[in-house]
Backbone and ligand atoms as CSV (ligand in chain L), in Angstrom:
chain,resi,resn,atom,element,x,y,z
A,1,UNK,N,N,-37.054,-77.397,-186.348
A,1,UNK,CA,C,-37.408,-77.364,-184.917
A,1,UNK,C,C,-36.282,-77.105,-184.028
A,2,UNK,N,N,-35.072,-77.688,-184.425
A,2,UNK,CA,C,-33.894,-77.520,-183.670
A,2,UNK,C,C,-33.503,-76.048,-183.656
A,3,UNK,N,N,-33.634,-75.374,-184.814
A,3,UNK,CA,C,-33.295,-73.979,-184.892
A,3,UNK,C,C,-34.159,-73.146,-183.929
A,4,UNK,N,N,-35.416,-73.381,-183.888
A,4,UNK,CA,C,-36.346,-72.663,-183.071
A,4,UNK,C,C,-35.995,-72.843,-181.575
A,5,UNK,N,N,-35.629,-74.056,-181.195
A,5,UNK,CA,C,-35.274,-74.348,-179.859
A,5,UNK,C,C,-34.023,-73.563,-179.445
A,6,UNK,N,N,-33.014,-73.574,-180.346
A,6,UNK,CA,C,-31.773,-72.851,-180.058
A,6,UNK,C,C,-32.019,-71.346,-180.039
A,7,UNK,N,N,-32.844,-70.897,-180.941
A,7,UNK,CA,C,-33.168,-69.439,-180.987
A,7,UNK,C,C,-33.830,-68.986,-179.662
A,8,UNK,N,N,-34.769,-69.781,-179.194
A,8,UNK,CA,C,-35.449,-69.426,-177.927
A,8,UNK,C,C,-34.482,-69.462,-176.754
A,9,UNK,N,N,-33.585,-70.411,-176.788
A,9,UNK,CA,C,-32.592,-70.464,-175.663
A,9,UNK,C,C,-31.667,-69.218,-175.705
A,10,UNK,N,N,-31.281,-68.897,-176.889
A,10,UNK,CA,C,-30.407,-67.734,-177.042
A,10,UNK,C,C,-31.129,-66.438,-176.615
A,11,UNK,N,N,-32.370,-66.379,-176.994
A,11,UNK,CA,C,-33.198,-65.178,-176.643
A,11,UNK,C,C,-33.403,-65.090,-175.099
A,12,UNK,N,N,-33.635,-66.226,-174.499
A,12,UNK,CA,C,-33.843,-66.293,-173.031
A,12,UNK,C,C,-32.511,-65.907,-172.355
A,13,UNK,N,N,-31.413,-66.401,-172.864
A,13,UNK,CA,C,-30.100,-66.022,-172.319
A,13,UNK,C,C,-29.850,-64.538,-172.432
A,14,UNK,N,N,-30.145,-63.962,-173.545
A,14,UNK,CA,C,-29.980,-62.552,-173.781
A,14,UNK,C,C,-30.859,-61.754,-172.809
A,15,UNK,N,N,-32.080,-62.140,-172.618
A,15,UNK,CA,C,-33.024,-61.471,-171.669
A,15,UNK,C,C,-32.465,-61.474,-170.284
A,16,UNK,N,N,-31.917,-62.655,-169.897
A,16,UNK,CA,C,-31.339,-62.874,-168.603
A,16,UNK,C,C,-30.146,-61.896,-168.396
A,17,UNK,N,N,-29.314,-61.792,-169.356
A,17,UNK,CA,C,-28.140,-60.866,-169.306
A,17,UNK,C,C,-28.602,-59.474,-169.203
A,18,UNK,N,N,-29.686,-59.062,-169.877
A,18,UNK,CA,C,-30.175,-57.713,-169.798
A,18,UNK,C,C,-30.800,-57.387,-168.407
A,19,UNK,N,N,-31.423,-58.381,-167.797
A,19,UNK,CA,C,-31.969,-58.181,-166.451
A,19,UNK,C,C,-30.825,-57.949,-165.477
A,20,UNK,N,N,-29.759,-58.746,-165.600
A,20,UNK,CA,C,-28.576,-58.575,-164.762
A,20,UNK,C,C,-28.001,-57.131,-164.938
A,21,UNK,N,N,-27.829,-56.781,-166.213
A,21,UNK,CA,C,-27.283,-55.406,-166.484
A,21,UNK,C,C,-28.156,-54.363,-165.933
A,22,UNK,N,N,-29.483,-54.491,-166.072
A,22,UNK,CA,C,-30.411,-53.464,-165.550
A,22,UNK,C,C,-30.256,-53.420,-164.003
A,23,UNK,N,N,-30.184,-54.544,-163.371
A,23,UNK,CA,C,-30.033,-54.617,-161.901
A,23,UNK,C,C,-28.749,-53.853,-161.487
A,24,UNK,N,N,-27.675,-54.079,-162.143
A,24,UNK,CA,C,-26.399,-53.372,-161.806
A,24,UNK,C,C,-26.579,-51.884,-162.072
A,25,UNK,N,N,-27.170,-51.498,-163.205
A,25,UNK,CA,C,-27.309,-50.079,-163.462
A,25,UNK,C,C,-28.229,-49.404,-162.429
A,26,UNK,N,N,-29.175,-50.029,-161.954
A,26,UNK,CA,C,-30.114,-49.400,-160.991
A,26,UNK,C,C,-29.505,-49.344,-159.573
A,27,UNK,N,N,-28.842,-50.428,-159.195
A,27,UNK,CA,C,-28.439,-50.550,-157.791
A,27,UNK,C,C,-26.982,-50.234,-157.423
A,28,UNK,N,N,-26.136,-50.039,-158.437
A,28,UNK,CA,C,-24.733,-49.798,-158.132
A,28,UNK,C,C,-24.291,-48.491,-158.804
A,29,UNK,N,N,-23.430,-47.748,-158.110
A,29,UNK,CA,C,-22.879,-46.525,-158.668
A,29,UNK,C,C,-21.578,-46.860,-159.380
A,30,UNK,N,N,-21.315,-46.329,-160.579
A,30,UNK,CA,C,-20.009,-46.574,-161.215
A,30,UNK,C,C,-18.858,-45.859,-160.458
A,31,UNK,N,N,-17.702,-46.381,-160.604
A,31,UNK,CA,C,-16.533,-45.773,-159.978
A,31,UNK,C,C,-16.096,-44.568,-160.817
A,32,UNK,N,N,-16.064,-43.424,-160.150
A,32,UNK,CA,C,-15.620,-42.183,-160.893
A,32,UNK,C,C,-14.108,-42.050,-160.718
A,33,UNK,N,N,-13.432,-41.535,-161.760
A,33,UNK,CA,C,-11.977,-41.374,-161.740
A,33,UNK,C,C,-11.600,-39.941,-161.498
A,34,UNK,N,N,-12.500,-39.032,-161.618
A,34,UNK,CA,C,-12.175,-37.643,-161.519
A,34,UNK,C,C,-13.285,-36.869,-160.813
A,35,UNK,N,N,-12.991,-35.576,-160.434
A,35,UNK,CA,C,-14.065,-34.756,-159.832
A,35,UNK,C,C,-14.777,-33.981,-160.917
A,36,UNK,N,N,-14.662,-34.316,-162.171
A,36,UNK,CA,C,-15.293,-33.593,-163.259
A,36,UNK,C,C,-16.838,-33.742,-163.191
A,37,UNK,N,N,-17.524,-32.617,-163.397
A,37,UNK,CA,C,-18.974,-32.636,-163.371
A,37,UNK,C,C,-19.541,-33.458,-164.552
A,38,UNK,N,N,-18.842,-33.321,-165.648
A,38,UNK,CA,C,-19.268,-34.035,-166.851
A,38,UNK,C,C,-19.297,-35.607,-166.581
A,39,UNK,N,N,-18.306,-36.107,-165.861
A,39,UNK,CA,C,-18.218,-37.497,-165.573
A,39,UNK,C,C,-19.420,-37.936,-164.664
A,40,UNK,N,N,-19.685,-37.099,-163.680
A,40,UNK,CA,C,-20.848,-37.439,-162.785
A,40,UNK,C,C,-22.154,-37.426,-163.566
A,41,UNK,N,N,-22.293,-36.460,-164.446
A,41,UNK,CA,C,-23.555,-36.328,-165.207
A,41,UNK,C,C,-23.677,-37.608,-166.151
A,42,UNK,N,N,-22.634,-37.997,-166.757
A,42,UNK,CA,C,-22.700,-39.134,-167.701
A,42,UNK,C,C,-22.912,-40.440,-166.896
A,43,UNK,N,N,-22.400,-40.524,-165.720
A,43,UNK,CA,C,-22.605,-41.694,-164.912
A,43,UNK,C,C,-24.084,-41.939,-164.643
A,44,UNK,N,N,-24.879,-40.878,-164.599
A,44,UNK,CA,C,-26.312,-40.949,-164.409
A,44,UNK,C,C,-27.033,-41.278,-165.688
A,45,UNK,N,N,-26.555,-40.696,-166.823
A,45,UNK,CA,C,-27.240,-40.794,-168.086
A,45,UNK,C,C,-26.964,-42.172,-168.725
A,46,UNK,N,N,-25.699,-42.572,-168.822
A,46,UNK,CA,C,-25.357,-43.785,-169.540
A,46,UNK,C,C,-25.555,-45.018,-168.730
A,47,UNK,N,N,-25.740,-46.140,-169.429
A,47,UNK,CA,C,-25.728,-47.461,-168.690
A,47,UNK,C,C,-24.269,-47.685,-168.308
A,48,UNK,N,N,-24.070,-48.656,-167.440
A,48,UNK,CA,C,-22.725,-48.903,-166.889
A,48,UNK,C,C,-21.702,-49.223,-167.974
A,49,UNK,N,N,-22.043,-50.122,-168.912
A,49,UNK,CA,C,-21.126,-50.502,-169.958
A,49,UNK,C,C,-20.747,-49.282,-170.805
A,50,UNK,N,N,-21.713,-48.501,-171.201
A,50,UNK,CA,C,-21.472,-47.335,-172.055
A,50,UNK,C,C,-20.671,-46.275,-171.239
A,51,UNK,N,N,-21.002,-46.118,-169.975
A,51,UNK,CA,C,-20.287,-45.130,-169.167
A,51,UNK,C,C,-18.834,-45.447,-169.085
A,52,UNK,N,N,-18.449,-46.648,-168.872
A,52,UNK,CA,C,-17.048,-47.019,-168.832
A,52,UNK,C,C,-16.329,-46.816,-170.111
A,53,UNK,N,N,-16.998,-46.930,-171.224
A,53,UNK,CA,C,-16.422,-46.569,-172.558
A,53,UNK,C,C,-16.151,-45.050,-172.630
A,54,UNK,N,N,-17.150,-44.319,-172.197
A,54,UNK,CA,C,-17.078,-42.863,-172.165
A,54,UNK,C,C,-15.962,-42.399,-171.200
A,55,UNK,N,N,-15.894,-42.998,-170.065
A,55,UNK,CA,C,-14.917,-42.591,-169.080
A,55,UNK,C,C,-13.475,-42.825,-169.582
A,56,UNK,N,N,-13.292,-43.891,-170.340
A,56,UNK,CA,C,-11.960,-44.186,-170.909
A,56,UNK,C,C,-11.594,-43.029,-171.793
A,57,UNK,N,N,-12.497,-42.583,-172.674
A,57,UNK,CA,C,-12.179,-41.506,-173.609
A,57,UNK,C,C,-12.085,-40.202,-172.834
A,58,UNK,N,N,-12.846,-39.972,-171.762
A,58,UNK,CA,C,-12.759,-38.774,-171.017
A,58,UNK,C,C,-11.379,-38.682,-170.349
A,59,UNK,N,N,-10.891,-39.782,-169.818
A,59,UNK,CA,C,-9.582,-39.799,-169.151
A,59,UNK,C,C,-8.530,-39.546,-170.250
A,60,UNK,N,N,-8.659,-40.177,-171.377
A,60,UNK,CA,C,-7.565,-40.032,-172.380
A,60,UNK,C,C,-7.594,-38.687,-173.052
A,61,UNK,N,N,-8.713,-37.997,-173.028
A,61,UNK,CA,C,-8.775,-36.587,-173.610
A,61,UNK,C,C,-7.858,-35.663,-172.888
A,62,UNK,N,N,-7.515,-35.985,-171.618
A,62,UNK,CA,C,-6.584,-35.146,-170.870
A,62,UNK,C,C,-5.186,-35.192,-171.445
A,63,UNK,N,N,-4.891,-36.195,-172.216
A,63,UNK,CA,C,-3.597,-36.333,-172.857
A,63,UNK,C,C,-3.568,-35.731,-174.281
A,64,UNK,N,N,-4.640,-35.104,-174.678
A,64,UNK,CA,C,-4.777,-34.583,-176.020
A,64,UNK,C,C,-4.455,-33.113,-176.090
A,65,UNK,N,N,-3.911,-32.700,-177.165
A,65,UNK,CA,C,-3.617,-31.273,-177.404
A,65,UNK,C,C,-4.431,-30.813,-178.553
A,66,UNK,N,N,-5.009,-29.704,-178.406
A,66,UNK,CA,C,-5.903,-29.142,-179.411
A,66,UNK,C,C,-5.261,-27.932,-180.082
A,67,UNK,N,N,-5.271,-27.903,-181.437
A,67,UNK,CA,C,-4.731,-26.790,-182.204
A,67,UNK,C,C,-5.768,-26.305,-183.158
A,68,UNK,N,N,-6.012,-25.023,-183.213
A,68,UNK,CA,C,-6.921,-24.498,-184.250
A,68,UNK,C,C,-6.253,-24.585,-185.581
A,69,UNK,N,N,-6.913,-25.265,-186.510
A,69,UNK,CA,C,-6.299,-25.454,-187.836
A,69,UNK,C,C,-6.801,-24.370,-188.803
A,70,UNK,N,N,-8.121,-24.136,-188.818
A,70,UNK,CA,C,-8.659,-23.057,-189.660
A,70,UNK,C,C,-10.060,-22.705,-189.067
A,71,UNK,N,N,-10.471,-21.504,-189.507
A,71,UNK,CA,C,-11.703,-21.005,-188.998
A,71,UNK,C,C,-12.332,-20.066,-189.954
A,72,UNK,N,N,-13.663,-20.128,-190.054
A,72,UNK,CA,C,-14.374,-19.062,-190.817
A,72,UNK,C,C,-15.470,-18.541,-189.907
A,73,UNK,N,N,-16.445,-17.866,-190.520
A,73,UNK,CA,C,-17.478,-17.240,-189.708
A,73,UNK,C,C,-18.296,-18.211,-188.916
A,74,UNK,N,N,-18.606,-19.415,-189.488
A,74,UNK,CA,C,-19.448,-20.336,-188.769
A,74,UNK,C,C,-18.811,-21.584,-188.220
A,75,UNK,N,N,-17.601,-21.961,-188.806
A,75,UNK,CA,C,-17.017,-23.193,-188.439
A,75,UNK,C,C,-15.602,-23.045,-187.998
A,76,UNK,N,N,-15.190,-23.879,-187.043
A,76,UNK,CA,C,-13.772,-23.976,-186.608
A,76,UNK,C,C,-13.292,-25.398,-186.803
A,77,UNK,N,N,-12.101,-25.573,-187.274
A,77,UNK,CA,C,-11.564,-26.928,-187.457
A,77,UNK,C,C,-10.340,-27.047,-186.572
A,78,UNK,N,N,-10.300,-28.069,-185.709
A,78,UNK,CA,C,-9.192,-28.254,-184.816
A,78,UNK,C,C,-8.490,-29.536,-185.154
A,79,UNK,N,N,-7.165,-29.527,-184.955
A,79,UNK,CA,C,-6.382,-30.781,-185.031
A,79,UNK,C,C,-6.190,-31.186,-183.596
A,80,UNK,N,N,-6.438,-32.473,-183.376
A,80,UNK,CA,C,-6.276,-33.038,-182.006
A,80,UNK,C,C,-5.206,-34.111,-182.047
A,81,UNK,N,N,-4.168,-33.871,-181.289
A,81,UNK,CA,C,-3.020,-34.783,-181.200
A,81,UNK,C,C,-3.026,-35.411,-179.802
A,82,UNK,N,N,-2.803,-36.743,-179.743
A,82,UNK,CA,C,-2.814,-37.424,-178.458
A,82,UNK,C,C,-1.349,-37.739,-178.019
A,83,UNK,N,N,-1.064,-37.425,-176.795
A,83,UNK,CA,C,0.295,-37.707,-176.265
A,83,UNK,C,C,0.379,-39.211,-175.851
A,84,UNK,N,N,1.537,-39.775,-176.037
A,84,UNK,CA,C,1.815,-41.082,-175.555
A,84,UNK,C,C,2.435,-40.946,-174.167
A,85,UNK,N,N,2.637,-42.047,-173.484
A,85,UNK,CA,C,3.189,-42.007,-172.141
A,85,UNK,C,C,4.565,-41.402,-172.081
A,86,UNK,N,N,5.363,-41.514,-173.196
A,86,UNK,CA,C,6.720,-40.985,-173.181
A,86,UNK,C,C,6.753,-39.451,-173.519
A,87,UNK,N,N,5.527,-38.870,-173.730
A,87,UNK,CA,C,5.421,-37.435,-174.030
A,87,UNK,C,C,5.374,-37.091,-175.493
A,88,UNK,N,N,5.759,-38.032,-176.319
A,88,UNK,CA,C,5.686,-37.804,-177.745
A,88,UNK,C,C,4.226,-37.955,-178.192
A,89,UNK,N,N,3.924,-37.488,-179.431
A,89,UNK,CA,C,2.585,-37.550,-179.950
A,89,UNK,C,C,2.375,-38.763,-180.814
A,90,UNK,N,N,1.195,-39.324,-180.753
A,90,UNK,CA,C,0.810,-40.412,-181.669
A,90,UNK,C,C,0.744,-39.869,-183.071
A,91,UNK,N,N,1.020,-40.660,-184.077
A,91,UNK,CA,C,1.061,-40.228,-185.448
A,91,UNK,C,C,-0.339,-39.828,-185.966
A,92,UNK,N,N,-1.342,-40.516,-185.471
A,92,UNK,CA,C,-2.691,-40.272,-185.941
A,92,UNK,C,C,-3.251,-38.989,-185.365
A,93,UNK,N,N,-3.640,-38.035,-186.259
A,93,UNK,CA,C,-4.169,-36.781,-185.818
A,93,UNK,C,C,-5.681,-36.758,-186.219
A,94,UNK,N,N,-6.509,-36.458,-185.235
A,94,UNK,CA,C,-7.906,-36.353,-185.535
A,94,UNK,C,C,-8.290,-34.909,-185.804
A,95,UNK,N,N,-9.413,-34.718,-186.497
A,95,UNK,CA,C,-9.881,-33.384,-186.821
A,95,UNK,C,C,-11.285,-33.251,-186.245
A,96,UNK,N,N,-11.522,-32.181,-185.507
A,96,UNK,CA,C,-12.845,-31.905,-184.925
A,96,UNK,C,C,-13.308,-30.589,-185.561
A,97,UNK,N,N,-14.558,-30.670,-186.045
A,97,UNK,CA,C,-15.206,-29.506,-186.646
A,97,UNK,C,C,-16.211,-29.005,-185.628
A,98,UNK,N,N,-16.157,-27.709,-185.351
A,98,UNK,CA,C,-17.120,-27.180,-184.413
A,98,UNK,C,C,-17.980,-26.021,-185.163
A,99,UNK,N,N,-19.242,-26.296,-185.145
A,99,UNK,CA,C,-20.189,-25.364,-185.725
A,99,UNK,C,C,-20.544,-24.333,-184.686
A,100,UNK,N,N,-20.010,-23.133,-184.787
A,100,UNK,CA,C,-20.196,-22.097,-183.804
A,100,UNK,C,C,-21.663,-21.692,-183.668
A,101,UNK,N,N,-22.351,-21.673,-184.756
A,101,UNK,CA,C,-23.747,-21.222,-184.732
A,101,UNK,C,C,-24.684,-22.267,-184.062
A,102,UNK,N,N,-24.478,-23.502,-184.412
A,102,UNK,CA,C,-25.315,-24.580,-183.859
A,102,UNK,C,C,-24.740,-25.078,-182.564
A,103,UNK,N,N,-23.552,-24.624,-182.171
A,103,UNK,CA,C,-22.907,-25.116,-180.916
A,103,UNK,C,C,-22.822,-26.625,-180.956
A,104,UNK,N,N,-22.238,-27.143,-182.057
A,104,UNK,CA,C,-22.178,-28.587,-182.320
A,104,UNK,C,C,-20.767,-28.953,-182.752
A,105,UNK,N,N,-20.224,-30.006,-182.168
A,105,UNK,CA,C,-18.869,-30.493,-182.583
A,105,UNK,C,C,-19.016,-31.873,-183.178
A,106,UNK,N,N,-18.211,-32.152,-184.177
A,106,UNK,CA,C,-18.180,-33.436,-184.827
A,106,UNK,C,C,-16.709,-33.829,-185.129
A,107,UNK,N,N,-16.380,-35.021,-184.736
A,107,UNK,CA,C,-15.037,-35.510,-185.005
A,107,UNK,C,C,-15.005,-36.333,-186.252
A,108,UNK,N,N,-13.873,-36.385,-186.884
A,108,UNK,CA,C,-13.766,-37.116,-188.165
A,108,UNK,C,C,-13.971,-38.610,-187.934
A,109,UNK,N,N,-13.732,-39.138,-186.688
A,109,UNK,CA,C,-13.899,-40.567,-186.461
A,109,UNK,C,C,-15.370,-40.927,-186.366
A,110,UNK,N,N,-16.263,-39.988,-186.181
A,110,UNK,CA,C,-17.726,-40.228,-186.159
A,110,UNK,C,C,-18.161,-41.197,-185.097
A,111,UNK,N,N,-17.421,-41.323,-183.989
A,111,UNK,CA,C,-17.786,-42.209,-182.894
A,111,UNK,C,C,-19.149,-41.847,-182.313
A,112,UNK,N,N,-19.423,-40.573,-182.161
A,112,UNK,CA,C,-20.665,-40.145,-181.574
A,112,UNK,C,C,-21.815,-40.559,-182.481
A,113,UNK,N,N,-21.677,-40.368,-183.780
A,113,UNK,CA,C,-22.698,-40.696,-184.741
A,113,UNK,C,C,-22.967,-42.234,-184.792
A,114,UNK,N,N,-21.902,-43.011,-184.581
A,114,UNK,CA,C,-22.072,-44.483,-184.657
A,114,UNK,C,C,-22.426,-45.131,-183.389
A,115,UNK,N,N,-21.769,-44.672,-182.235
A,115,UNK,CA,C,-21.941,-45.304,-180.955
A,115,UNK,C,C,-22.658,-44.481,-179.914
A,116,UNK,N,N,-22.918,-43.206,-180.163
A,116,UNK,CA,C,-23.595,-42.356,-179.197
A,116,UNK,C,C,-22.709,-41.965,-178.063
A,117,UNK,N,N,-21.366,-42.100,-178.192
A,117,UNK,CA,C,-20.447,-41.763,-177.182
A,117,UNK,C,C,-19.445,-40.715,-177.779
A,118,UNK,N,N,-19.251,-39.633,-177.084
A,118,UNK,CA,C,-18.224,-38.640,-177.515
A,118,UNK,C,C,-16.848,-39.317,-177.460
A,119,UNK,N,N,-16.060,-39.022,-178.514
A,119,UNK,CA,C,-14.650,-39.560,-178.540
A,119,UNK,C,C,-13.805,-38.575,-177.814
A,120,UNK,N,N,-12.564,-39.024,-177.511
A,120,UNK,CA,C,-11.643,-38.190,-176.756
A,120,UNK,C,C,-11.277,-36.903,-177.497
A,121,UNK,N,N,-11.354,-36.875,-178.791
A,121,UNK,CA,C,-11.043,-35.674,-179.529
A,121,UNK,C,C,-12.196,-34.649,-179.354
A,122,UNK,N,N,-13.364,-35.064,-179.454
A,122,UNK,CA,C,-14.541,-34.159,-179.188
A,122,UNK,C,C,-14.525,-33.724,-177.743
A,123,UNK,N,N,-14.223,-34.613,-176.808
A,123,UNK,CA,C,-14.150,-34.268,-175.420
A,123,UNK,C,C,-13.000,-33.302,-175.122
A,124,UNK,N,N,-11.936,-33.392,-175.928
A,124,UNK,CA,C,-10.827,-32.529,-175.786
A,124,UNK,C,C,-11.311,-31.079,-175.971
A,125,UNK,N,N,-12.158,-30.829,-176.932
A,125,UNK,CA,C,-12.661,-29.483,-177.163
A,125,UNK,C,C,-13.471,-29.020,-175.958
A,126,UNK,N,N,-14.227,-29.853,-175.355
A,126,UNK,CA,C,-14.988,-29.494,-174.126
A,126,UNK,C,C,-14.078,-29.374,-172.967
A,127,UNK,N,N,-13.014,-30.110,-172.909
A,127,UNK,CA,C,-12.113,-30.076,-171.801
A,127,UNK,C,C,-11.488,-28.685,-171.664
A,128,UNK,N,N,-11.421,-27.884,-172.728
A,128,UNK,CA,C,-10.910,-26.490,-172.641
A,128,UNK,C,C,-11.716,-25.737,-171.590
A,129,UNK,N,N,-13.048,-26.060,-171.556
A,129,UNK,CA,C,-13.892,-25.326,-170.625
A,129,UNK,C,C,-13.719,-25.898,-169.193
A,130,UNK,N,N,-13.378,-27.145,-169.080
A,130,UNK,CA,C,-13.215,-27.745,-167.798
A,130,UNK,C,C,-11.959,-27.188,-167.102
A,131,UNK,N,N,-10.832,-27.251,-167.844
A,131,UNK,CA,C,-9.602,-26.693,-167.314
A,131,UNK,C,C,-8.849,-25.978,-168.418
A,132,UNK,N,N,-8.833,-24.659,-168.462
A,132,UNK,CA,C,-8.304,-23.958,-169.608
A,132,UNK,C,C,-6.819,-24.254,-169.911
A,133,UNK,N,N,-6.056,-24.559,-168.965
A,133,UNK,CA,C,-4.623,-24.805,-169.119
A,133,UNK,C,C,-4.203,-26.223,-169.521
A,134,UNK,N,N,-5.153,-27.105,-169.359
A,134,UNK,CA,C,-4.776,-28.484,-169.493
A,134,UNK,C,C,-4.418,-28.908,-170.951
A,135,UNK,N,N,-5.010,-28.244,-171.954
A,135,UNK,CA,C,-4.691,-28.613,-173.342
A,135,UNK,C,C,-3.857,-27.563,-174.005
A,136,UNK,N,N,-3.287,-26.665,-173.313
A,136,UNK,CA,C,-2.475,-25.669,-173.952
A,136,UNK,C,C,-1.028,-25.984,-173.615
A,137,UNK,N,N,-0.262,-26.465,-174.631
A,137,UNK,CA,C,1.085,-26.904,-174.408
A,137,UNK,C,C,2.006,-25.780,-174.000
A,138,UNK,N,N,1.663,-24.534,-174.192
A,138,UNK,CA,C,2.538,-23.429,-173.809
A,138,UNK,C,C,2.424,-23.157,-172.318
A,139,UNK,N,N,1.388,-23.598,-171.716
A,139,UNK,CA,C,1.256,-23.335,-170.277
A,139,UNK,C,C,1.718,-24.533,-169.444
A,140,UNK,N,N,2.633,-24.321,-168.547
A,140,UNK,CA,C,3.165,-25.427,-167.755
A,140,UNK,C,C,2.494,-25.505,-166.418
L,1,ZN,ZN,ZN,-13.011,-38.710,-182.691
């Protein structure tokens, strides 16, 4: 009986938290950090908590450098390196596979597959379209 009582209280608490989250999502606009159209679109699509996770990766993708590793008729593989604040690169290199036929990108970290949020490496590939010079280290 004690378990059922505790379970019901926990369930009621969870429902209450969801109602508060829904209220915030419906009535408040998230703070945007950039003029990027993608950020505005995701602010509408995602819930507040998920949007801020996405926004963090969107912001950090601007510090990533994309290099084409290999390519065939259907697939491109890119190495994505992230810059640290001192300008050097982090040791961890991500790999993004782009299916040119299906117009689909997948990062080796599988964040999108597990969490439904694009990671900074996948966003880095799209950031090429947002600002062509931003990820090209040869352009100052
Ligand atoms: Zn990734």
